[in-house]
MARFIPA-432627 format. One record per residue: x, y, z of N, C-alpha, C, CB in turn; residue in one letter. Coordinates in steps of 0.05 Angstrom, whole numbers, plus 5000, padded with zeros to 4 digits. Each point is the difference from the previous one (the first is absolute). Glycine has a CB too. Layout:
BEGIN
XYZXYZXYZXYZa
...
END
This chain:
BEGIN
682922151907501649805004503050044998496249774986x
505550155032502850065000501149834977500250095051x
502250004938501649894983500849725004501350434994x
499649535032500749745009497749795001503650235026x
494249874982497749825000499149924974498750215040x
501349994941499449944972502049814988497850434996x
504749585010501849824989499649715011503150404996x
496149555030499349795011497349894989502750155038x
495450014961497449884994499250024969498750135047x
502650054938499750024972496950064995504149664990x
495150234989496950014990498349845019501250024950x
496350065051498249865019499849704994497350435004x
502549484970499949724994501649944975495549985022x
506349864983501949964975499749714989503550345020x
495149494992499949734989497549865013505349974994x
493749834992497549875011500549875029498549894951x
499450075064500049905025501349704998495750315013x
506349615001501149724999498049815011504650155006x
495349614983498049795009500449925029499849824954x
502550175056500849925028500650245015501849574986x
497950415043500950215018503050024998496249925032x
504850324971503050035000501049885027499850444970x
502749505033501149875020499850155028503049794964x
496950485035499650165022497449985016502950284976x
495449615011497249985011499649715011498350374967x
503549465032499749725010500449995031501749824954x
496550075059500250005032499749705009497850515006x
503249445015499849745012497249955011504950015010x
493649744984497549985008499850005031499149764958x
498750355051500049985034499549725009498250475007x
502849525020499849715011501549975023499449834959x
502150385053501849945025498249975022504050264985x
497349685039498649945024498650245009503249675012x
497850594988498650235008497550064982504350175018x
496149784958497850064981497649795007503550184960x
497049595045498049795008498650105024502749614981x
499150485041498950075026498250234997504049845022x
496750374963498450214996497449984984504050205007x
496149614975497749924985497849885016503049944964x
498149875053498049875021498950235019502849525001x
499150655006498850225019498050184988504250005022x
496150064953497950184985497149825000504150254965x
496249525030497749824995498749995027502249704963x
499350245057499149945030498250285011504949685011x
496350554978498750255009498450114979503550085030x
495949784949498150054980500750324990496249645021x
506450384970500950254988501149974971501050155046x
498750064941501049994972502650174997495249944982x
506549974999502450174995499950074970503049765038x
497750474958500550094970502349854990498550465007x
503449425007502049844987498849764987503450165033x
494349744975498949754988498050094979500449725044x
498050474964497650084986500950134971497350085047x
505150074955500950154973502149844990499050495013x
501649234994502049864984502750145002496449834969x
504150265053502950155004502249824995498250295034x
503549794947502549814996501950015026499950084945x
499850075073501950025023498949875023501850424985x
495949445015498749885026501949825013495650024980x
506249835008501749825011502150155019499249684959x
502150525027502050155011499250165026501850014954x
495750125041499050195022499149805024498550414965x
500149385029499149825020502149865015496149944974x
506049995015502349905012501450215018500549694960x
499350545033501150245015498450055026501550214957x
496049685042498050065022498550244996502849785029x
496750304945498350244994497749914981504150345005x
493949804998497549954984498450264998499849535015x
498850504964497950204997497349915003502950204972x
495949885049497349915009497850154981501749915051x
496549944936498150134986497249985013502849924961x
496250295048497750045019497750034984502650205036x
494849774974497450074987499149804978501150485009x
500049244996499349804981501949974977495650095013x
503649754968501849934977498550044977502649685024x
495250494975498350034975499950324997496849525006x
504250564971499850294996497850104984504649985004x
494750265001497650134985500950094973497950165043x
504749884953500850114972501449754986500850535017x
499549524957501049814981502350104983495649814999x
506750235015502250144987501449794980500750315043x
500049774936500749814977502849865005497350304967x
504349795055502549875003500049835028502350404972x
495549605044499949885027498949734999499550435019x
501849424997499349705002497849955021504849894986x
494550315032498449975021497149984988503450255033x
495049574979497149954991498650265004499949495012x
498050554971498650234998497149915002503550244973x
494449885039497349945001498550145026501349564974x
497050295038498750115022501349915026495850024974x
505450155040501449895027498249925020503450294994x
497749535022498649895022499550215023502149554987x
496350405036499650175019502750045013495249875004x
505050385007502550115011500349855026499650464979x
503149435027500749865022501050185025501149634967x
497450445050500850205018501949885020495750244994x
505049505007502049895015502850014987496549715019x
503650334957502449984982502050175014497449934955x
502350335053502450155010501449865026497650434980x
500649455035501549855023501449764990496650165031x
502649684949501449804992502750074984495649785001x
504450464987502550074985502150085021497550164958x
501549975066501950065019501149745014497850455005x
500549354998501049785013502149884981495449915027x
504050074946501949884983502850145002496149874970x
503750405028502350185003502049925026496850384978x
501449605041501549935028501149734998496950275029x
501849534961501249754999502449974980495549845013x
504250334964502550014981502450175012496749974961x
502750175062501850195011501050194979501349685033x
497250464952500450174978501050295011496249734971x
505850355015500950305004498950204984503949835012x
495250074962498450194983497949834984504150344996x
493849755006497649864986498650154978499449785044x
499550134936498850154978496949885001504750074970x
493350135031497449974999498650084976500450045043x
498749804941498750094974497049895000504749994973x
494150075005497049914997499049984972499350235042x
498749634951498850034973498550285001499449464993x
499550614985498350255000497449905011502450254959x
496349945060497349945010498450234997501749705031x
497650354943498250204993497149995010503050024963x
496449725045497449945011499450105029500349634971x
502050435043499550105026500050315002502049565018x
496650525003499450315002502750135005495149965022x
506949944992502550135007502149854982498550145051x
501049714927501749864984502149815014499250384970x
500249565054501949815015501750175018500149654962x
500250585038501650205015500049925031498750394965x
498849565046499849965029501749735008495250255001x
504449544982501549755006502950044998496449744984x
504550444998502850064997501050115026499550094950x
499050125060500750165026500149795023497750464984x
500349375017499949825024502249794997495150075007x
505649844969502649834996502650135011497949814957x
502350465034502650155006500050015033500150314951x
497849785062500250055029500349725014497150454998x
501649354990500449765012502849855001495550004987x
505850084985502849925000502050165018498849874955x
500650405050501550155017499849915029499450384967x
498049525040499749945029501249755004495950255005x
503849554977500849725004502849964996495749844987x
505750324992502749954993501250284995499249524981x
501250635043501050295002502750064983497750005047x
503949784952502450004987500049974970501449855042x
496450104948499549964972499150244986498949565011x
502450544969498850234984498049904980504350285005x
494149894988497549904982499950174976497149855038x
503050014940499750144974497449924988505050004992x
493350215000497449944986500250074973497450065039x
501949714945499750024968497150034994504049714990x
494750555007497450025000498750054973500650135046x
497049754950498650104978499550324997498049545002x
500950554977499550284995497650105018501949954952x
496449875060497850115016498250194983503049975042x
497349994931498450244982500850275007496149734998x
506350315016500950285005498550125025501050054950x
497349785062498750095025501750145023497049644987x
502850595018501950115021499549895027500350404975x
497249545031499549895028501249725004495850275001x
504249594975501249715002502950035003496549794970x
504950375014502750045000500850125029500050074948x
498750115062500750115026499749805022498550444985x
499449365014499649815021502449805000494750054996x
506549874980502349864999502650125013497849814960x
502650445032502250175009499850075031500350194952x
497349835058499850075028500949765019496250334987x
503749414999500849785014503249985002495749784984x
505650415001503050035000501649754991499450325036x
499949614938502049804990502750134995496349734978x
505850095021502650144997500750074968501749735046x
496950134937500150084971497350014990504349814992x
494950364990497250004986500949984970497250325037x
502249454951500549914974497649964985503849815016x
496350284959497849984981501249984971496950265031x
502749494954501549984977498450154975502149555019x
499850604967499250154975499649774979502750455011x
498749384986500249744984500750074971496649765029x
502550414958500850054971499950324992497949504988x
502650524987499950294989497150084995504649964978x
494850305022497350104992498949884976501250415020x
500449604958498749894976498749715000503250304980x
498049535039499049745003498049925020504049944985x
495150305030498049955022497649904992501850335024x
497149734952497449924993499849704995499350444982x
502849445007500049724994501049825024500850134951x
501049995062501449865026498550035025504450084980x
494650175023498650065025497450134997504250035021x
494049844968497450144994498750115021499549724966x
500850185059498650155022501550225015497649585004x
505050434983501650215014500650274982502249605026x
498850604986500550254987502750095006495250105000x
506449984982502650085005500350295016501149734956x
497150455037499950265016499349955030498650264957x
499649535045499149945027502649895019495049904979x
506849955006502449905015501650245013500449594966x
500050625016501650225007498550145022502250054953x
495349975044498550195023500049835027496650244964x
503549495033500349855027502650055013497149644983x
504950405003502650035013500250295009502249634972x
496750555013499750275010498850035028499550124952x
498049735048498550005024501349885023496450004973x
505149775022501249845020502150185014499149544974x
502650615007502250165012498750255018503449874955x
494050235033499250235017498449905025499750304957x
499749445047498549915023502349895017495249904977x
506749975015502149875017502950044984496249625021x
505050654981502350034986502549865010497950414989x
501849465036502549855009499749694993500750355041x
497149584948499849704993501249984971495549905031x
506549944965501249974976497949864979504649985025x
495550124950498249874980501749864979496550355008x
502149454980501449834984498249934975502749815042x
498350124933498649914978501549834982497550395004x
501149464977501349814983499050034970500649695042x
501250224939499549994976500849724988500450524999x
497849354985500949774983501050064975497149765021x
504650124969501250074970499449764984504050305016x
495449744959499549804979497149984989503549755022x
494950444984497550014987499550144975498949965041x
503250154950499950174975500550295005496749684981x
504150395042501050305005502550064986497950005044x
502650244953502950074988501750105024498350144952x
504349875044501850095022499450275009503449724983x
496150444997499250295005497550025020501750124952x
496549725040497449995020500749935027497249864964x
504649915038500949935030501150225014501049554987x
501050584999501450235011498050235011503849894968x
494150165015498250205004498449955028499850064948x
499449665054498549935023501750005025497149744971x
505650215026501850045022500150255010502349694984x
497750534996500150265008497850105014502750044965x
494849865023497450075011499849895029497949994954x
503049795053500149925026501850155019498949594982x
503350505009501850175017498850275004504149764984x
494650344997498650245005498050015020500850074957x
498049675049497950015022501349865025496049984965x
507050055036501549945023499749675009499350545013x
500749294967499949735005503249945007495549904967x
504649965055503049935010501349784987498850155044x
499849614955500849774992498949904974500749925045x
500949974935498849904977501249714991499250514988x
499049325003500549764991499449974969499249855048x
502650014938499849954973500749714995500950494991x
496949364995500649714997498549934972500449895055x
500649874938499049884973497249905001504649874990x
493750194994497349904996500249714989498150494992x
500749305022499949744990497249924998504349895019x
494950044957497249914992499249775017500550154952x
497449875064498949785019499049794982498650315037x
500149734943498849804980499350104974498349785036x
500850064947499250104972497650215000501549544983x
497050445039497850175003500750295008497449605011x
504950434998500850295009501850134976500149875053x
500350384953501450184981502449884989498350385023x
502349644952502549894990502750175010497149844958x
504950035044502550135003501250134977500749695034x
500550554966501250134978502949974997496650305003x
504649665019503149965000501149955028500550304961x
502049545039501549985025502050215002499449535000x
500750605024501850175007502449875012496550325005x
505949754986502549895011500950075028501149994955x
500349885057501250095026501550274997500649505015x
500650564964501850234996497850234994504549724980x
493250235008498250224997498650065024499549894956x
500049915061498750055028502150185016497149525001x
505650414996501850155016500350304991502449575009x
497350444963500050294992497750155010502449884962x
495350025039497850115009499950065030497949784962x
503550065054500550045027501850275004499649475008x
502650554974501750245004498550244993504249744991x
494050254988498550224995498050085022500849894953x
498149925059498050075020501550095027496649674978x
505750245027501650125022500750284995501949565009x
498850524965500950254993497550195002503949804969x
493650115030497550155000499550095033497849704955x
503650135062499450105028498849775016499150484983x
500249295005498749805020501749925024497749834962x
501250105057501849925023501349724994497150265034x
501149574950500749724992498849924978500749895041x
500649994940498849864975500749724997500050424978x
498149395028500549724996499149954971499449865050x
502550074933499749934971501149754990500050434995x
498549404995501149734991497949834987503450015037x
497349814948498049804981498149885023503749844958x
497250095065498549835020498750185020503149614994x
497350645006499150205020496950014999504350284995x
494449705027497250065006499850175019498649614987x
498850515021500050235017500849915027496350234974x
503649545034500849915029502549835000495150005015x
506049994962502849844998502350145014498749814956x
502350055063502150145017499150255015503349834968x
494150145038498850275015501450075025495649894984x
505449935029501750025026502450154995498549575017x
502950394956502450134995499350264990502449584992x
495350454994499550264989499650225021497949764961x
500750225064499450155019502850085014495149775004x
506750044997502550055013501950174982499449565026x
500450384947501850144983498950325000501049534969x
496250485032498850284998500250165027496649834964x
504450025058500250135025497250055015504250214982x
493849605010497550045016499149765018498650294962x
503349555041499349765018499250095027503249704976x
495350185042499650095026502149885015495250074995x
END
């Protein structure tokens, strides 16, 4: 850790967690005209968004901007991560018409950049990769001026599944690391940290020209040194874009929060990341993987 970063961040935890959220985490409740229009559109087309399912604090801002992250393959996840607000259990039957409806929504919204994500579907033979590929192709056919970013699950590290998505040629291949290795067992019981690194190695081998992206949430009990170590690991496997954001506990049933990082600390981590060689680092209390995604690709020079 650099001396400057140490001066800004100091010790990992210096005081008890305050009872109220700090002012930099307060956002205006959604409710603008565009937000209401898009909410109706999603319901009409029977589509899900991670904006709603994951209780994203930025839903109002992004939807007013005309951007949304589509969540395909249903809204029930086969895994039960300790930080995630998405429901878990037995997913419904796969909707084969969903890729067409996502493309229809993107065309109606006149999107320039779209993010496609999903729940984990460990129940499917291809882990849902085929639907991802169909959605990407449908988007490119219906809205050719719109770049497509996929935020994919780990597909259990299956090479055929990863290859199927990359062969559909998304503009960005994104998979979130989420947290540091020490916390994987309690935060991501179905995930494996070494598997994340192998996924990015494979992605660069199969499609070296497609930019890769990952995200880390802060505040689960990690140390600053551990965060920096993960950032270095991701650069070693040639990840191009990194997002760093504050973990916010969805409910009392989810993992507790350990600390709030300040805007100055996020800014310091961004500087460290840029010094490591990332094309772009989006770092801030309200940052989520899809937050300002349209700006991230432009800043990284990878927009179509």
